[in-house]
N, C-alpha and C positions, 0 to 999 in steps of 0.2 A: 457288520455295525458301520457305523455313521462314522467317514472323518474325522471331522468337527470335533465331538465330543475326546475323543482323545489326547488332537490337540490340546485340546482346555487343561484334559489332563495333564498333559506331556509340561502343558505351559504354569501350571500351579506348582507342581514337582520340583518345574526347575525355582519359581517365586521360591519356597518353602524349605530354599535346599537342601535338599531328603536327606540329605551323604552325615550332613552338620546333629539336622536332626535325629538319625541313627546313633552316632554318639551322647546327646544330651538324653537318650531315652535310656540308655546302656547304663551313664552315671546315674541320673535319677534311681535305673533299678538297682545298681550296684547298692548305691546310698541308704536307700530305705531298706535295702537288708541288713544292711548291718547294725541301721534303727534300730524296729523297731524285733528284731531276731532271727532264725531260723531261715520261718514264710513266713511272706504277711501274706490277711487274706485273697483269697480272687477278687474284690470286692474291689479291696482297695487297691489291689494292681492296678488293676483297669479306670481306676480312676483314678490315679496319679499317669499313667500314661497319657492318659485324657487332655488333665490339666498339662504336662510338659509337652503334647502339642502344640494345643492350641497358645499355647504363651508360647510357648518359641517359633510357631509356624508365624504365629500373628507380627512377631518381633521382626525373621525375615523380611516376611513381603511388608511393611511399613519402615522398613529398612533398606529396599529395592526404594520402594517411593521414592521415602526422603534423599534420598544421595543417585536418580537418574543425573539431572546436571552433573556434578562431582564425576558421576561414571561418566557422559560424556563429553569428556576432555582427559580424559585419559585411557592410552593406549588399548593399554590391558584388557579395559573393562566396556568398551566403546561399544561393544557385539553384547553388554549384557539383554535378557526382555526388557523392553514397554513395554 
């Protein structure tokens, strides 16, 4: 496998902040179970996961783009993906 696509996948995972995304998915699914009842339909669960992934991932990427100038000035965040 070519190294370039793997680099892009790694960059995407960093941009969407995948560790935070997992927490959001867990929280969203827990809320869905508490609201719907014992177990939601598979199609409802998948739709919820897709919407949460797209929403949270998109927000994280937008945050990285909008905060580039601020991140470059702070020592803790200077090495973030550009």
